[in-house]
C-alpha positions as CSV (number, residue, x, y, z in Angstrom):
1,X,0.1,-0.3,-0.1
2,X,1.1,3.5,-0.9
3,X,2.1,6.0,1.5
4,X,-0.6,8.4,0.7
5,X,-3.2,5.6,1.2
6,X,-2.0,4.6,4.5
7,X,-1.9,8.4,5.7
8,X,-5.6,8.5,4.8
9,X,-6.0,5.1,6.8
10,X,-4.4,6.7,9.6
11,X,-6.4,9.9,9.6
12,X,-9.5,8.0,10.1
13,X,-8.0,5.8,12.8
14,X,-6.8,9.2,14.6
15,X,-10.2,10.4,14.5
16,X,-11.9,7.5,16.0
17,X,-8.6,7.7,18.8
18,X,-9.9,11.0,19.5
19,X,-13.4,10.2,19.6
20,X,-12.7,7.2,22.0
21,X,-10.6,9.5,24.0
22,X,-13.3,12.2,24.1
23,X,-16.0,9.5,25.5
24,X,-13.8,8.2,28.3
25,X,-12.9,11.7,29.6
26,X,-16.6,12.4,29.9
27,X,-17.0,9.2,31.6
28,X,-14.5,10.4,34.3
29,X,-15.7,13.6,34.7
30,X,-19.1,12.2,36.0
31,X,-20.0,12.1,39.7
32,X,-21.4,8.6,39.6
33,X,-19.0,6.6,37.2
34,X,-20.2,3.2,35.7
35,X,-17.3,1.3,36.0
36,X,-18.9,-1.4,33.5
37,X,-19.1,1.3,30.9
38,X,-15.3,2.7,31.8
39,X,-14.4,-0.8,31.3
40,X,-15.9,-1.0,27.8
41,X,-14.6,2.2,27.0
42,X,-11.1,1.5,27.8
43,X,-11.1,-1.8,25.9
44,X,-12.1,0.3,22.7
45,X,-9.8,2.8,23.0
46,X,-7.0,0.0,23.3
47,X,-8.1,-1.8,20.2
48,X,-8.7,1.8,18.4
49,X,-4.6,2.5,19.5
50,X,-3.7,-0.7,18.3
51,X,-4.8,-0.6,15.0
52,X,-3.4,3.1,14.5
53,X,-0.2,1.8,16.2
54,X,0.1,-0.7,13.3
55,X,-0.8,1.7,10.6
56,X,1.9,4.0,11.8
57,X,4.5,1.5,12.0
58,X,3.6,0.8,7.9
59,X,3.9,4.3,7.2
60,X,7.2,4.6,9.1
61,X,8.5,1.9,7.0
62,X,7.6,3.1,3.9
63,X,9.3,6.8,4.7
64,X,12.7,4.8,5.9
65,X,12.4,3.5,2.4
66,X,12.0,6.7,0.6
67,X,14.9,8.6,-0.2
68,X,15.5,11.9,1.0
69,X,12.3,11.6,3.5
70,X,14.6,11.9,6.6
71,X,13.1,14.7,7.9
72,X,9.6,13.9,6.9
73,X,10.2,10.7,8.7
74,X,11.1,12.7,12.0
75,X,8.5,15.1,12.0
76,X,5.8,12.0,11.4
77,X,7.3,10.1,14.3
78,X,7.1,13.2,16.4
79,X,3.6,13.4,15.5
80,X,2.8,9.6,16.3
81,X,4.7,9.8,19.7
82,X,1.8,12.8,20.9
83,X,-0.6,10.1,20.3
84,X,1.2,7.4,22.2
85,X,2.0,9.8,24.9
86,X,-2.2,10.8,24.9
87,X,-2.8,7.1,24.9
88,X,-0.5,6.1,28.0
89,X,-2.2,8.8,30.3
90,X,-5.6,7.9,29.7
91,X,-4.8,4.6,30.3
92,X,-3.3,5.2,33.6
93,X,-6.0,7.6,34.4
94,X,-8.7,4.8,33.8
95,X,-6.5,2.4,36.0
96,X,-5.9,4.8,39.0
97,X,-9.8,5.5,38.9
98,X,-10.6,1.5,39.1
99,X,-8.4,1.2,41.7
100,X,-9.8,3.9,43.8
101,X,-13.3,2.3,43.6
102,X,-11.8,-0.9,44.7
103,X,-9.5,-0.1,47.6
104,X,-12.3,1.4,50.0
105,X,-14.2,-1.7,49.5
106,X,-11.5,-3.8,51.2
107,X,-10.9,-0.9,53.6
108,X,-14.5,-1.3,54.8
109,X,-14.4,-5.1,55.2
110,X,-11.4,-4.7,57.4
111,X,-12.9,-1.6,59.4
112,X,-16.2,-3.9,60.8
113,X,-15.8,-3.4,64.7
114,X,-15.2,-6.7,66.4
115,X,-16.9,-7.8,69.2
116,X,-15.6,-6.6,72.7
117,X,-13.6,-9.6,74.2
118,X,-11.6,-9.6,77.5
119,X,-8.2,-10.3,76.5
120,X,-5.8,-12.3,78.9
121,X,-3.2,-9.8,80.1
122,X,0.4,-11.0,79.7
123,X,2.3,-10.4,82.8
124,X,5.7,-11.0,81.4
125,X,6.3,-14.1,83.1
126,X,7.6,-16.9,80.9
127,X,5.2,-19.5,82.6
128,X,2.1,-17.5,81.6
129,X,3.2,-17.1,78.1
130,X,1.3,-20.3,76.7
131,X,-1.9,-19.4,78.2
132,X,-1.8,-15.7,77.1
133,X,-0.6,-17.0,73.2
134,X,-3.0,-19.4,72.8
135,X,-5.8,-16.8,73.1
136,X,-3.6,-14.0,71.4
137,X,-2.8,-16.3,68.3
138,X,-6.7,-16.1,67.0
139,X,-6.2,-12.2,66.5
140,X,-2.7,-12.9,65.1
141,X,-3.6,-15.4,62.4
142,X,-6.6,-13.2,61.6
143,X,-6.2,-12.3,58.1
144,X,-9.3,-9.9,58.1
145,X,-7.4,-7.8,60.7
146,X,-5.2,-5.2,60.0
147,X,-1.5,-5.2,61.1
148,X,-1.6,-1.9,62.9
149,X,-4.9,-2.7,64.5
150,X,-3.0,-6.2,65.7
151,X,-0.5,-4.0,67.3
152,X,-3.2,-2.0,69.4
153,X,-4.5,-5.7,70.4
154,X,-0.9,-6.3,71.6
155,X,-0.7,-3.1,73.3
156,X,-4.1,-4.0,75.3
157,X,-3.0,-7.8,76.1
158,X,0.3,-6.9,78.2
159,X,-0.1,-5.6,81.8
160,X,1.0,-1.9,82.6
161,X,4.5,-1.6,83.9
162,X,5.3,-5.3,83.1
163,X,8.6,-6.5,81.0
164,X,6.1,-7.5,78.5
165,X,4.6,-3.8,78.1
166,X,7.9,-2.2,78.1
167,X,9.1,-4.6,75.5
168,X,5.8,-3.9,72.9
169,X,6.4,-0.2,73.8
170,X,9.9,-0.1,72.3
171,X,8.4,-0.5,68.8
172,X,6.4,2.4,67.4
173,X,2.9,1.0,66.9
174,X,3.1,0.5,63.2
175,X,2.0,-2.1,60.9
176,X,5.8,-2.7,60.0
177,X,6.7,-3.2,63.6
178,X,3.8,-5.4,64.7
179,X,5.5,-8.7,63.6
180,X,8.9,-7.6,64.9
181,X,7.2,-7.0,68.7
182,X,5.9,-10.6,68.2
183,X,9.2,-12.1,67.4
184,X,10.8,-10.4,70.4
185,X,8.0,-11.7,72.9
186,X,8.5,-15.1,71.6
187,X,12.2,-15.0,71.6
188,X,12.3,-13.3,75.2
189,X,9.3,-15.3,77.0
190,X,8.3,-18.2,74.8
191,X,11.4,-20.0,74.0
192,X,10.6,-23.8,74.1
193,X,13.6,-24.5,76.0
194,X,12.9,-22.1,78.9
195,X,9.6,-23.1,79.2
196,X,10.2,-26.7,79.8
197,X,12.7,-26.0,82.5
198,X,10.5,-23.5,84.1
199,X,7.7,-26.5,84.3
200,X,10.1,-28.9,85.4
201,X,11.2,-26.5,88.2
202,X,7.3,-26.4,88.9
203,X,7.1,-30.2,89.2
204,X,10.4,-30.3,91.5
205,X,9.0,-27.6,93.9
206,X,5.6,-29.1,94.0
207,X,7.5,-32.7,94.8
208,X,9.6,-31.3,97.4
209,X,6.6,-29.1,99.3
210,X,4.1,-31.8,99.2
211,X,6.3,-34.7,99.9
212,X,4.2,-35.5,103.2
213,X,1.1,-34.3,102.1
214,X,-0.5,-37.7,101.3
215,X,-1.5,-36.6,97.7
216,X,-1.0,-38.9,95.1
217,X,1.9,-38.7,92.0
218,X,-0.5,-38.2,89.4
219,X,-2.7,-35.3,91.2
220,X,0.6,-33.8,92.5
221,X,2.4,-33.5,89.1
222,X,-1.0,-33.0,87.1
223,X,-1.2,-29.1,86.8
224,X,2.5,-28.8,85.9
225,X,2.6,-31.8,83.5
226,X,-0.5,-30.3,81.7
227,X,1.5,-27.2,81.1
228,X,4.6,-29.8,79.7
229,X,2.3,-31.7,77.8
230,X,0.7,-28.3,76.0
231,X,4.4,-27.2,75.4
232,X,4.7,-30.7,73.5
233,X,2.3,-29.5,71.2
234,X,3.5,-26.5,70.3
235,X,7.0,-27.5,69.7
236,X,7.5,-31.3,69.2
237,X,8.9,-33.8,71.5
238,X,12.1,-32.3,72.9
239,X,12.9,-35.0,75.7
240,X,12.6,-37.9,73.1
241,X,16.6,-37.9,74.1
242,X,16.5,-40.3,77.3
243,X,19.9,-39.8,77.9
244,X,19.3,-36.1,79.4
245,X,16.5,-37.5,81.5
246,X,19.1,-39.0,84.4
247,X,19.3,-35.5,85.4
248,X,16.0,-35.3,86.8
249,X,14.5,-37.0,89.9
250,X,13.0,-40.3,89.2
251,X,9.3,-39.3,89.2
252,X,10.1,-35.9,86.9
253,X,11.9,-38.4,84.4
254,X,9.2,-40.5,84.5
255,X,6.7,-37.8,83.8
256,X,9.2,-36.9,80.6
257,X,9.5,-40.1,79.3
258,X,5.7,-40.3,79.2
259,X,5.5,-37.2,77.2
260,X,4.1,-35.0,79.9
261,X,1.3,-37.4,80.9
262,X,1.1,-38.4,84.6
263,X,-1.2,-41.2,84.5
264,X,1.9,-42.9,82.8
265,X,3.7,-42.9,86.1
266,X,2.1,-46.4,87.3
267,X,3.8,-47.7,84.1
268,X,7.0,-49.6,84.2
269,X,9.6,-47.4,81.8
270,X,12.9,-48.6,81.0
271,X,15.9,-46.0,81.0
């Protein structure tokens, strides 16, 4: 096809391009934008530009093959780039408008007020960490709650003037700092080896204080061994290596070998 014929075709496509552009601009200035109509107009606009761009490429090839047409080619390309710039600008405006209408919907889903619940306050004592975390992890794992809101719940869940409150307050209350605060709480108060040592120490104290009370071993050990059993549930089986258990008194060693189950104290166990 000759250059003149291609330019005639391009003229018609440029008119269609301008009309399509005008329709989108008219839709964008409306108070209540029809998003379905806007999407249709954008699709039509893209199709028109693609056909215009194909025609423009053919014209550029023809001009490059023509002698003494360098200046005409440069002028033609400059004109074509103006249409490309208008195309990119309008597509960007439409995309931004679509995002503006989608984001508030997501925000509304997150901003629903949760039912008022009484959060268990964490005292900052490691022995209380499991009870605190068993409740708070429901908030932590809820993807419908924003990180900054989780940070506020965390601040409400620590006792005033406690070690845990001082730790949480050391982080500015932002969404970015929430996971850092949680990691530090777990590292300081929720370490698996520390929790096991604490519960074993409590078992030893109970044995010493109640040696002559007449209570059965099962009743004596049950409160703390339930904590041990809970710790197994969250961190696996830290006492599967029986060579370490000789360090504990016979009764405590039997509890550890039965995975924190005091009911197994009456069963014969090989060391």
